[in-house]
Structures are given as structure tokens and as C-alpha cells.
C-alpha positions as CSV (number, residue, x, y, z in Angstrom):
1,X,171.9,216.3,40.8
2,X,174.8,215.9,38.2
3,X,172.5,214.0,35.9
4,X,169.7,216.6,36.1
5,X,172.7,219.4,35.1
6,X,173.6,217.0,32.4
7,X,170.3,216.8,30.9
8,X,169.7,220.7,31.1
9,X,173.1,221.1,28.9
10,X,172.2,218.5,26.7
11,X,168.6,220.0,26.1
12,X,170.1,223.6,25.8
13,X,172.4,222.9,23.2
14,X,169.3,220.9,21.3
15,X,167.4,224.2,21.5
16,X,169.5,227.1,20.9
17,X,170.2,228.1,17.4
18,X,173.6,228.1,16.1
19,X,174.7,231.7,15.4
20,X,174.9,233.2,11.9
21,X,178.5,232.6,10.4
22,X,178.2,236.2,9.0
23,X,176.2,238.7,11.1
24,X,174.3,240.9,9.2
25,X,171.7,243.9,9.8
26,X,168.7,244.9,8.1
27,X,165.3,243.7,7.2
28,X,164.3,240.5,5.3
29,X,160.6,240.7,3.3
30,X,159.3,237.3,2.9
31,X,157.9,236.8,-0.7
32,X,156.4,233.9,0.3
33,X,155.3,231.5,3.0
34,X,158.5,229.2,3.9
35,X,159.3,227.1,7.1
36,X,161.6,229.1,9.7
37,X,163.8,226.3,10.7
38,X,165.6,226.0,14.3
39,X,168.4,224.1,12.5
40,X,169.3,224.0,8.9
41,X,170.9,220.6,9.1
42,X,168.4,219.0,11.0
43,X,165.5,220.6,9.3
44,X,164.0,221.1,12.7
45,X,161.1,223.5,13.1
46,X,159.5,223.3,16.7
47,X,155.9,224.8,16.7
48,X,155.9,224.4,12.9
49,X,156.7,228.4,12.2
50,X,156.6,230.0,8.9
51,X,157.4,233.3,7.7
52,X,154.3,235.1,5.9
53,X,154.5,236.6,2.4
54,X,154.5,239.9,2.4
55,X,155.6,240.6,6.2
56,X,159.1,242.2,7.1
57,X,161.5,240.5,9.9
58,X,164.6,241.6,11.4
59,X,167.7,240.1,9.8
60,X,170.4,238.7,11.8
61,X,172.7,237.3,9.6
62,X,173.1,234.5,6.9
63,X,174.8,231.0,7.2
64,X,178.0,231.8,5.1
65,X,179.3,234.4,2.7
66,X,177.7,232.0,-0.4
67,X,174.6,231.5,1.5
68,X,171.6,229.2,1.4
69,X,169.6,230.7,4.3
70,X,169.3,234.0,5.9
71,X,168.9,234.1,9.9
72,X,165.6,236.1,11.3
73,X,164.2,237.1,14.1
74,X,160.0,235.7,14.1
75,X,158.0,237.2,16.6
76,X,156.2,234.9,18.9
77,X,158.1,231.9,18.0
78,X,160.3,229.8,20.9
79,X,162.6,230.4,20.5
80,X,162.4,233.5,17.9
81,X,165.7,233.1,16.1
82,X,165.0,231.1,12.9
83,X,166.7,230.0,9.3
84,X,164.9,231.2,6.3
85,X,165.9,229.9,2.9
86,X,167.2,232.6,0.5
87,X,164.4,232.3,-2.2
88,X,162.2,233.1,0.6
89,X,161.9,236.7,0.4
90,X,164.4,239.7,-0.2
91,X,166.2,242.0,2.0
92,X,166.3,245.4,2.4
93,X,169.3,247.8,3.7
94,X,171.2,244.7,4.6
95,X,174.9,245.1,5.8
96,X,177.4,243.0,7.4
97,X,177.9,243.8,11.1
98,X,181.4,245.1,10.2
99,X,179.9,247.5,8.0
100,X,177.0,248.6,10.0
101,X,178.3,249.0,13.3
102,X,182.1,250.3,12.4
103,X,183.5,247.1,13.3
104,X,181.9,246.4,16.5
105,X,181.3,242.7,16.7
106,X,178.2,241.3,17.5
107,X,177.2,239.5,21.2
108,X,175.4,236.2,21.7
109,X,173.3,236.5,24.8
110,X,172.4,233.2,26.9
111,X,169.0,232.9,25.4
112,X,170.8,232.5,21.7
113,X,169.4,236.1,20.5
114,X,172.5,238.3,18.7
115,X,172.7,241.5,20.4
116,X,174.9,244.0,18.1
117,X,177.1,246.6,19.9
118,X,175.6,250.1,20.0
119,X,175.7,251.6,16.9
120,X,177.2,255.5,16.2
121,X,174.5,257.9,15.8
122,X,176.4,259.2,12.6
123,X,180.0,259.7,11.2
124,X,182.7,261.3,13.3
125,X,183.5,263.7,11.0
126,X,179.9,265.0,10.1
127,X,179.7,264.0,6.6
128,X,176.8,262.1,5.5
129,X,176.8,258.5,4.2
130,X,174.7,256.2,2.1
131,X,174.0,253.2,0.3
132,X,173.0,253.1,-3.1
133,X,171.5,249.7,-4.0
134,X,171.3,249.1,-7.6
135,X,169.2,245.9,-8.9
136,X,169.6,243.6,-11.8
137,X,165.7,243.5,-12.9
138,X,166.1,240.0,-14.8
139,X,167.0,238.6,-12.0
140,X,164.3,240.1,-9.8
141,X,161.8,238.9,-12.1
142,X,162.6,235.6,-12.3
143,X,161.5,235.2,-8.6
144,X,158.8,238.0,-9.0
145,X,156.8,237.2,-12.1
146,X,153.7,238.5,-10.9
147,X,154.8,241.9,-10.3
148,X,153.4,244.7,-12.6
149,X,156.9,245.5,-14.1
150,X,157.8,242.0,-14.2
151,X,154.8,241.4,-16.3
152,X,155.6,244.2,-18.7
153,X,159.4,243.3,-18.9
154,X,160.8,242.2,-22.6
155,X,164.0,241.6,-23.9
156,X,164.3,245.1,-25.4
157,X,163.1,246.9,-22.2
158,X,165.8,249.3,-20.9
159,X,165.9,247.6,-17.6
160,X,166.8,244.5,-19.7
161,X,170.2,245.7,-20.2
162,X,170.8,248.5,-17.4
163,X,170.8,248.3,-14.0
164,X,167.8,249.3,-12.0
165,X,167.3,252.0,-9.0
166,X,166.3,250.2,-5.9
167,X,166.9,253.1,-3.7
168,X,169.3,255.6,-1.9
169,X,169.7,254.9,1.9
170,X,170.8,257.4,4.2
171,X,173.0,255.7,6.7
172,X,173.1,254.3,9.5
173,X,170.7,251.5,8.8
174,X,168.2,252.8,11.8
175,X,167.7,256.1,9.9
176,X,164.3,255.7,8.4
177,X,160.8,257.1,8.6
178,X,162.4,260.8,9.7
179,X,159.0,262.4,10.8
180,X,156.9,260.1,9.7
181,X,153.8,259.3,11.9
182,X,153.4,255.9,13.3
183,X,150.4,254.7,11.4
184,X,152.0,255.6,8.0
185,X,155.4,253.5,9.0
186,X,153.1,250.8,10.1
187,X,151.7,250.7,6.5
188,X,154.7,250.5,4.6
189,X,156.0,247.6,7.2
190,X,152.9,245.7,6.1
191,X,153.7,246.2,2.4
192,X,150.5,248.3,1.7
193,X,152.6,250.7,-0.4
194,X,149.2,251.3,-2.2
195,X,148.0,253.4,0.6
196,X,151.1,255.3,1.1
197,X,151.1,259.2,0.2
198,X,152.6,259.8,-3.4
199,X,155.9,261.3,-3.3
200,X,155.5,264.9,-4.6
201,X,158.0,265.6,-7.5
202,X,157.6,267.2,-11.1
203,X,156.6,265.6,-14.0
204,X,160.2,265.6,-15.7
205,X,161.5,263.8,-12.7
206,X,158.7,261.1,-12.5
207,X,159.2,260.3,-16.1
208,X,163.0,260.0,-15.7
209,X,162.1,257.7,-12.4
210,X,159.6,255.5,-14.4
211,X,162.7,254.8,-16.7
212,X,165.6,253.8,-14.3
213,X,162.7,252.3,-11.3
214,X,160.6,249.7,-13.0
215,X,159.3,249.4,-9.7
216,X,157.1,252.4,-9.9
217,X,154.5,250.2,-11.3
218,X,154.4,248.7,-8.1
219,X,154.7,251.8,-6.2
220,X,158.2,251.5,-4.9
221,X,159.0,255.0,-5.2
222,X,156.1,255.6,-2.2
223,X,157.9,252.9,0.2
224,X,161.6,254.3,-0.5
225,X,160.6,258.0,-0.1
226,X,158.7,257.2,3.0
227,X,161.0,254.9,4.7
228,X,164.4,256.6,3.4
229,X,164.1,259.7,1.5
230,X,162.3,261.5,4.5
231,X,165.8,261.1,6.1
232,X,167.5,262.3,3.2
233,X,170.0,265.6,3.5
234,X,168.1,267.2,0.5
235,X,164.6,267.6,2.0
236,X,162.1,266.9,-0.5
237,X,161.2,264.2,-2.7
238,X,161.9,266.1,-5.8
239,X,165.4,266.5,-4.6
240,X,165.7,262.9,-3.2
241,X,164.6,261.5,-6.7
242,X,166.4,263.8,-8.9
243,X,169.9,262.8,-7.2
244,X,169.1,259.1,-6.9
245,X,168.5,259.2,-11.1
246,X,171.8,261.2,-11.6
247,X,174.2,258.6,-9.5
248,X,172.2,255.4,-11.0
249,X,172.4,257.0,-14.9
250,X,176.3,257.5,-14.1
251,X,176.6,254.0,-13.4
252,X,174.4,252.9,-16.4
253,X,176.8,255.5,-18.7
254,X,179.6,253.7,-17.5
255,X,182.3,250.3,-18.5
256,X,180.0,248.8,-15.4
257,X,177.1,248.7,-17.4
258,X,178.7,247.7,-20.7
259,X,180.3,244.6,-19.1
260,X,177.0,243.5,-17.8
261,X,175.0,244.0,-21.0
262,X,177.8,242.4,-22.9
263,X,177.7,239.3,-20.6
264,X,174.0,238.8,-20.4
265,X,173.7,234.7,-19.9
266,X,177.1,234.2,-18.9
267,X,178.3,234.0,-15.6
268,X,180.6,236.5,-14.2
269,X,183.5,236.8,-11.6
270,X,182.6,239.4,-9.2
271,X,186.4,240.6,-8.8
272,X,186.0,241.3,-12.4
273,X,182.7,243.5,-12.1
274,X,184.6,245.3,-9.3
275,X,187.4,246.0,-11.7
276,X,185.0,247.4,-14.1
277,X,184.3,249.9,-11.1
278,X,187.8,251.1,-10.8
279,X,188.1,251.5,-14.6
280,X,184.7,253.6,-14.3
281,X,185.2,255.6,-11.3
282,X,188.8,255.5,-10.0
283,X,191.2,252.8,-8.5
284,X,189.8,251.1,-5.1
285,X,186.1,251.9,-6.2
286,X,185.3,248.2,-6.8
287,X,186.2,247.7,-3.1
288,X,183.1,249.9,-2.1
289,X,180.8,247.7,-4.0
290,X,179.2,244.7,-2.9
291,X,177.3,241.9,-5.0
292,X,174.5,239.8,-3.9
293,X,173.3,236.6,-5.6
294,X,169.8,234.8,-5.6
295,X,170.0,231.2,-4.3
296,X,169.9,230.4,-8.1
297,X,173.3,231.8,-8.7
298,X,171.9,235.1,-10.4
299,X,173.3,238.3,-9.8
300,X,170.3,240.6,-8.2
301,X,171.8,243.6,-6.6
302,X,174.9,245.9,-6.3
303,X,175.0,247.8,-2.9
304,X,177.5,250.9,-3.4
305,X,178.9,252.9,-0.5
306,X,179.0,256.5,-0.9
307,X,179.9,259.6,1.4
308,X,179.5,262.8,0.9
309,X,177.2,265.9,0.0
310,X,174.8,264.3,-2.6
311,X,172.1,267.0,-3.0
312,X,175.2,269.9,-3.9
313,X,175.9,267.9,-6.8
314,X,178.9,265.9,-5.6
315,X,180.7,263.5,-8.4
316,X,179.9,259.7,-7.8
317,X,183.4,259.1,-8.3
318,X,184.3,261.3,-5.1
319,X,181.3,260.0,-3.1
320,X,182.6,256.3,-3.7
321,X,186.4,257.2,-3.2
322,X,185.3,258.7,0.3
323,X,183.6,255.9,1.7
324,X,184.4,252.9,3.5
325,X,185.6,249.4,1.6
326,X,183.0,246.4,2.1
327,X,183.0,242.6,1.6
328,X,182.7,241.7,-2.1
329,X,179.5,239.5,-1.5
330,X,178.9,236.2,-3.9
331,X,182.5,235.5,-6.0
332,X,180.5,234.9,-8.9
333,X,177.0,235.3,-10.5
334,X,174.8,235.0,-13.8
335,X,174.1,237.8,-15.3
336,X,170.3,236.9,-16.2
337,X,168.5,237.6,-19.3
338,X,164.4,238.4,-19.7
339,X,162.6,235.5,-20.1
């Protein structure tokens, strides 16, 4: 009996995945087929499981701050929690668990899954809060060369030296697909964005959006509106995109953009980039900014916490100041140039 118990304990240790060192919440969108490992160190992959290109998976965490792998849930795999290399996809709406749950720790259950503590339905003071996600397009295009916007990108393109708009995401993270039917939400989850309804906005707003969001060439705006914009306090696509455009233009007109443009082709420190936010938007602003880097060490995205009434015209400085601090993300990264 003692030997049987020992054998079971050893088997359990071999089967259960090691929990992520940094808990996260969000979605992992695979950009190619990649093995989904049970153990990074051993390279083990029971069941020969892979993530599939264009499919979305629940994001559970990453192996460390300067990560090499994301921890995702792969439906149908046994066990379903697996490690996937960073260059196998992108993350959408990702937050560390402290930011996403108001500091509540995640709980490891006996079967190796991670079950976050219940998240609040919204801020206790009733004030809306958001994440503004800005991409550095040359870094994005280094891994997504076949995208229409990447094929069209040149060294003199606006996005070659300015931040590009990814999205404005009402929080908490699960605040998505408001009033959207299941069939339409399923199309979005399956990345069939060309089949999503086109957001209704003026020709002026659409032209301004095309400038700051190169992804409109791949109908990114349809995804952003259906998933996130439908939950926006502004109520209409016109208001949602106008407000996003205003916010990114404020960043692109600031010392933050000038710093990035002056350092294209160079490695910069996240601390220095955050300091530029302090210079542009007030002391402490940099603490509300998280920097994401690709596996190749390129700065790929900034996520900025905002809190307040954006549709009313609240200033970016005030929106940042009202939000909570977040972790810095990667400590340094290359400011990629267009190739």
C-alpha cells in the first residue's frame, strides 16, 4: 500500500504542470501552429498537443517577467494547462492578476488548474476604468509580414515612427461583447473579422482612424468595436473611435513619441520610457504604463491604465493620474525599425 501511494505521488508530480510564476488574465491568439508543452525544461508534450493558428485560448500566466513562454488552457488536452512559446502568438487584454483582480491571488486547485478569486464587477467608486493599448507597428510586423498593413508599411509611413492604436478596453477584462449575439461573438473569437458588421462612423473619423490604426487594413476596427467598443460608455462607434483617436494623438504629440522616434534601431530602458510619460503627463504617469516586448526583445506594445469619464472629454493627464500603478513589464527593449 505504501509503495502504491508513493507511485501515485510520483506520477502526480510528473503530470501536473508547474504553475505560472506570473499569473495573468486575458486571451492568447495563436498566429501559427506551435507545440503546447507540459514542461518547458523537459520539452514534454503528452498527447502531442498544439495550438492552432488564428484560434484564441485562455491566458493563465507566463513563466517569468522576462518571459519565454505563456501558460494557456488548451481545450481537450490532458491536462489542458500548457506552455506555449511567446513567438507563437499575441495576447489580447492581458493583465497580471494583481491588476485584474484588485490584488486577489490566484488559487492552484488539485488538478493543476488556476482558479482566480472572484473579480469585482466594477470600481467601488463607480468611475469607469480602461486599458489603452498602443502598438509599435514595426515590431508587430516583424512577426506578421503577411498582414496587409505590414506589406504596405514603409520607412516613411506614419506608423514607422509613431504609436499605432490597438484598442481601448473597458475593464474589468470580462467586460466584453455587450449586447452582442452569440453567433457574432463566435465569429470574433474565430478571427473571422471580415464577417463582422462594419462599425458606423463618419468619413472623417474613419480617415483619422486609418491613420492611427494601420490594422484597419485587416478590419481590426470591426473586432475592437464588437468585443470592446460595445461595452464603452460612449455608446456609439463614432464616439468610441473618436475618443481613442484623441487619446493616441495626445501620446503621439508628446515627448514619449519623440523619445521612441529618436531611438529607432536602439535598445532603450523601460525606466527611461516611463520617465518620458512623467515628463509628458505628470509625475507618476510612468507607473501606470506597462511595456510588452516580443521574444526577440523588441518593444511591441504599451498598455496604459486610465480611469474617468473619457466620453466627456477628460484629459489624458487626469485619466492616467486617476488610475492605479502596474508592473513595468520588460526592463528594456529594441525600438524596431521598418524592414
